PLY file of the C-alpha trace (Angstrom):
ply
format ascii 1.0
element vertex 286
property float x
property float y
property float z
element edge 285
property int vertex1
property int vertex2
end_header
-11.41 18.59 -5.07
-9.33 16.99 -2.37
-6.04 15.28 -3.17
-4.94 12.04 -1.52
-2.13 13.89 0.25
-4.56 16.43 1.66
-6.69 13.60 3.00
-3.59 12.20 4.70
-2.82 15.58 6.29
-6.39 16.04 7.47
-6.37 12.57 9.03
-3.03 13.29 10.70
-4.53 16.49 12.11
-7.36 14.55 13.71
-10.25 14.48 11.23
-12.22 11.23 11.34
-12.98 9.01 8.37
-16.61 10.11 8.57
-15.52 13.75 8.67
-13.44 13.30 5.54
-16.41 11.62 3.88
-18.38 14.81 4.62
-15.63 16.83 2.96
-15.63 14.63 -0.13
-19.41 14.94 -0.37
-19.15 18.75 -0.07
-16.59 19.02 -2.86
-18.64 16.77 -5.12
-21.70 18.93 -4.54
-19.70 22.14 -4.97
-17.06 21.40 -7.63
-16.44 25.12 -8.20
-16.01 25.97 -4.53
-13.17 28.33 -3.69
-10.33 27.18 -1.46
-11.75 26.63 2.00
-10.23 27.91 5.22
-9.19 25.43 7.91
-12.12 26.64 10.00
-14.55 25.89 7.16
-12.96 22.50 6.56
-13.21 21.62 10.25
-16.86 22.66 10.41
-17.83 20.67 7.31
-15.97 17.65 8.68
-17.59 18.13 12.10
-14.21 18.07 13.86
-14.51 17.14 17.52
-12.44 20.19 18.46
-12.16 22.82 15.78
-9.35 24.64 17.58
-7.38 21.43 18.09
-7.73 20.45 14.42
-6.53 23.86 13.22
-3.59 23.87 15.61
-2.51 20.33 14.71
-2.77 21.04 10.99
-0.77 24.29 11.25
1.92 22.61 13.35
2.53 19.93 10.73
5.81 20.15 8.86
4.62 19.89 5.26
7.85 18.34 4.01
7.93 15.76 6.80
4.29 14.93 6.16
5.00 14.49 2.46
7.98 12.22 3.11
5.92 10.09 5.49
2.99 9.90 3.08
5.24 8.88 0.20
6.82 5.94 2.05
4.06 3.66 0.79
1.53 3.85 -2.04
-2.05 4.48 -1.01
-5.58 4.89 -2.31
-8.55 6.80 -0.95
-12.31 6.98 -1.21
-11.72 9.14 -4.30
-10.03 6.36 -6.27
-11.67 3.85 -8.61
-9.66 0.98 -7.11
-11.40 1.50 -3.75
-13.56 -1.63 -3.21
-17.25 -0.85 -3.50
-18.10 -3.33 -0.73
-15.80 -1.42 1.63
-17.10 1.94 0.50
-20.60 0.94 1.61
-19.80 0.07 5.23
-20.31 2.40 8.16
-17.16 4.48 8.71
-15.16 3.36 5.63
-11.44 4.17 5.90
-10.74 7.40 4.04
-7.19 6.39 3.11
-5.50 2.99 2.91
-1.78 2.34 2.51
-0.78 -0.84 0.74
2.04 -3.09 -0.36
1.63 -5.77 -2.98
-0.83 -6.66 -5.68
-3.91 -4.40 -5.73
-5.57 -6.67 -8.28
-6.46 -8.96 -5.37
-9.07 -6.40 -4.37
-11.06 -7.45 -7.43
-11.20 -11.12 -6.38
-14.09 -12.66 -4.40
-12.90 -12.79 -0.80
-13.54 -14.85 2.33
-12.17 -13.81 5.73
-10.86 -16.10 8.45
-10.71 -14.91 12.06
-10.27 -16.61 15.38
-8.23 -17.09 18.52
-4.67 -15.88 18.89
-4.07 -18.72 21.37
-5.57 -21.41 19.15
-4.52 -25.04 19.48
-3.53 -27.58 16.84
-7.20 -28.49 16.30
-7.96 -24.92 15.25
-4.95 -24.79 12.94
-5.92 -28.09 11.31
-9.49 -26.85 10.81
-8.19 -23.73 9.05
-5.85 -25.77 6.87
-8.64 -28.15 5.86
-11.13 -25.42 4.95
-8.69 -23.05 3.24
-7.19 -25.86 1.14
-10.70 -26.97 0.20
-11.66 -23.50 -0.96
-8.78 -23.62 -3.41
-8.55 -20.68 -5.76
-12.24 -19.77 -5.67
-11.57 -17.05 -3.10
-8.83 -14.78 -1.84
-8.29 -15.34 1.89
-8.50 -12.22 4.08
-7.27 -12.05 7.66
-5.47 -9.79 10.13
-1.92 -11.23 10.36
-2.32 -11.74 14.11
-1.06 -14.79 15.95
-3.04 -18.01 15.78
-5.90 -18.45 13.33
-4.95 -15.36 11.27
-1.40 -16.60 10.75
-2.57 -20.14 9.95
-4.96 -18.75 7.32
-2.31 -16.69 5.54
0.35 -19.42 5.68
-2.03 -22.08 4.38
-3.01 -19.86 1.45
0.62 -19.07 0.59
1.74 -22.70 0.84
-1.08 -23.78 -1.48
-0.40 -21.13 -4.14
-3.58 -19.25 -3.25
-4.01 -15.52 -2.85
-4.35 -13.77 0.49
-4.78 -10.25 1.90
-3.65 -9.07 5.33
-5.29 -6.07 7.01
-3.00 -4.95 9.82
-3.44 -2.62 12.79
-0.11 -0.80 12.50
1.86 1.12 9.92
3.19 -1.01 7.08
6.75 -0.64 8.37
5.81 -2.03 11.79
5.79 -5.80 12.35
3.28 -6.99 14.92
3.59 -9.62 16.17
7.34 -9.58 15.61
7.45 -13.28 14.77
5.41 -12.56 11.64
8.01 -10.21 10.18
9.06 -12.68 7.47
5.46 -13.56 6.62
4.46 -9.89 6.39
7.44 -9.09 4.16
6.65 -12.04 1.92
3.01 -11.01 1.62
4.02 -7.41 0.88
6.03 -8.70 -2.08
3.75 -11.42 -3.43
0.26 -10.90 -2.00
-1.34 -7.75 -0.50
-1.00 -6.00 2.86
-3.35 -3.13 3.76
-3.44 -0.61 6.60
-5.34 2.57 7.34
-2.53 3.61 9.68
0.34 5.78 8.54
4.02 4.79 8.48
5.57 4.01 11.88
2.20 3.90 13.70
2.48 1.37 16.52
0.06 -1.33 17.63
-2.53 0.31 19.88
-5.35 -1.60 21.52
-8.16 0.23 19.72
-6.57 -0.29 16.30
-7.58 -3.93 16.16
-11.36 -3.65 16.62
-11.21 -0.82 14.06
-9.19 -3.04 11.72
-11.88 -5.70 11.98
-14.45 -3.55 10.15
-12.14 -3.47 7.12
-11.73 -7.25 7.15
-15.52 -7.62 7.28
-16.10 -4.91 4.69
-13.76 -6.46 2.13
-15.19 -9.94 2.38
-18.30 -11.73 1.16
-18.28 -13.90 4.25
-16.44 -14.44 7.54
-15.31 -17.83 8.86
-14.85 -17.88 12.65
-12.59 -20.57 14.13
-11.98 -21.17 17.85
-13.42 -17.92 19.19
-14.20 -17.51 22.86
-17.09 -15.44 24.10
-16.27 -11.69 24.18
-13.39 -12.17 21.75
-12.28 -9.80 19.00
-13.39 -12.38 16.48
-16.98 -12.01 17.64
-16.66 -8.25 17.09
-15.63 -8.96 13.50
-18.56 -11.36 13.07
-20.95 -8.77 14.50
-19.60 -6.14 12.12
-20.05 -8.60 9.26
-23.66 -9.28 10.23
-24.36 -5.56 10.47
-23.04 -5.11 6.95
-25.05 -8.02 5.55
-22.12 -10.40 5.14
-22.38 -14.16 5.54
-21.07 -15.56 8.81
-19.77 -19.10 9.11
-18.61 -20.77 12.33
-16.58 -23.89 12.94
-17.83 -25.89 15.96
-15.39 -27.11 18.59
-14.97 -28.85 21.91
-17.78 -27.90 24.32
-15.58 -28.54 27.36
-12.61 -26.21 26.93
-14.44 -22.95 26.13
-12.24 -22.17 23.13
-15.15 -22.33 20.70
-17.95 -20.95 22.88
-18.12 -17.86 20.67
-18.51 -20.03 17.58
-21.32 -21.99 19.21
-23.03 -18.73 20.15
-22.82 -17.54 16.53
-24.34 -20.81 15.31
-27.20 -20.39 17.78
-27.68 -16.85 16.44
-27.93 -18.07 12.84
-24.37 -18.41 11.55
-23.87 -21.39 9.26
-22.08 -24.33 10.82
-18.98 -25.22 8.78
-17.00 -28.45 8.83
-15.59 -28.36 5.29
-15.02 -25.98 2.40
-18.10 -27.26 0.57
-20.29 -25.76 3.30
-19.00 -22.35 2.22
-18.81 -22.96 -1.51
-22.43 -24.10 -1.79
-23.54 -20.70 -0.48
-22.05 -19.09 -3.59
-22.55 -21.91 -6.12
-25.28 -20.06 -8.03
-22.87 -17.15 -8.58
-20.55 -19.47 -10.44
-23.11 -21.12 -12.72
0 1
1 2
2 3
3 4
4 5
5 6
6 7
7 8
8 9
9 10
10 11
11 12
12 13
13 14
14 15
15 16
16 17
17 18
18 19
19 20
20 21
21 22
22 23
23 24
24 25
25 26
26 27
27 28
28 29
29 30
30 31
31 32
32 33
33 34
34 35
35 36
36 37
37 38
38 39
39 40
40 41
41 42
42 43
43 44
44 45
45 46
46 47
47 48
48 49
49 50
50 51
51 52
52 53
53 54
54 55
55 56
56 57
57 58
58 59
59 60
60 61
61 62
62 63
63 64
64 65
65 66
66 67
67 68
68 69
69 70
70 71
71 72
72 73
73 74
74 75
75 76
76 77
77 78
78 79
79 80
80 81
81 82
82 83
83 84
84 85
85 86
86 87
87 88
88 89
89 90
90 91
91 92
92 93
93 94
94 95
95 96
96 97
97 98
98 99
99 100
100 101
101 102
102 103
103 104
104 105
105 106
106 107
107 108
108 109
109 110
110 111
111 112
112 113
113 114
114 115
115 116
116 117
117 118
118 119
119 120
120 121
121 122
122 123
123 124
124 125
125 126
126 127
127 128
128 129
129 130
130 131
131 132
132 133
133 134
134 135
135 136
136 137
137 138
138 139
139 140
140 141
141 142
142 143
143 144
144 145
145 146
146 147
147 148
148 149
149 150
150 151
151 152
152 153
153 154
154 155
155 156
156 157
157 158
158 159
159 160
160 161
161 162
162 163
163 164
164 165
165 166
166 167
167 168
168 169
169 170
170 171
171 172
172 173
173 174
174 175
175 176
176 177
177 178
178 179
179 180
180 181
181 182
182 183
183 184
184 185
185 186
186 187
187 188
188 189
189 190
190 191
191 192
192 193
193 194
194 195
195 196
196 197
197 198
198 199
199 200
200 201
201 202
202 203
203 204
204 205
205 206
206 207
207 208
208 209
209 210
210 211
211 212
212 213
213 214
214 215
215 216
216 217
217 218
218 219
219 220
220 221
221 222
222 223
223 224
224 225
225 226
226 227
227 228
228 229
229 230
230 231
231 232
232 233
233 234
234 235
235 236
236 237
237 238
238 239
239 240
240 241
241 242
242 243
243 244
244 245
245 246
246 247
247 248
248 249
249 250
250 251
251 252
252 253
253 254
254 255
255 256
256 257
257 258
258 259
259 260
260 261
261 262
262 263
263 264
264 265
265 266
266 267
267 268
268 269
269 270
270 271
271 272
272 273
273 274
274 275
275 276
276 277
277 278
278 279
279 280
280 281
281 282
282 283
283 284
284 285
């Protein structure tokens, strides 16, 4: 059977999450299998380039890889703590590094996403809805500027629980102005990342990160999203995975909420207060 460290090394050598899922499935079906060669592993995992995978794996310094891996605790698809809702999505992350309280993964969760360049109206809408939710849900977001930051801060200030899913290594602070918030959440809440230590913010990391936010959550609340925004990608991922999508309406003249209005037209529930969300799950609490 694979170890968590082996999964980390395979990822570092270029195997995809889906490829590692193939490996896990193989080992579960063949528990007595002998040690596989790198060529066999690459073939089972359907590596894009078998030669490249083998070369990258062989060129790894095992001690350096171990020291990097051990910088932060982690869990994988093999572990019981891995959220079942996340396990069921397309392309679930094979390995997740974390800081903070893993018990938050067991709480019912609602995600908040929206514009990085939000205005005070967007911030006030987040504050109103998050405060209204109270302690019924853990708030999930991406620790980006704007709506993400407002969601986390509102939860922290109101003694609620919150989870950040970031698009960098846990020792990287992006945006830099959220350094203090990220450190505080790492100590008192929960910060997750599928990226290894020291991995920088790359453009493609953030759409990928969105699938984790959607996968963890029962529903997604979209606030001040423009058309073609990253928030709409998150909402689309949520819809694909059968999650509830909620959208806060906004000014029809400034374009800042055009994405939200589009989602409402497509069937998302219009939200103006926390009760609009809570009533969707009322029967679960009776």
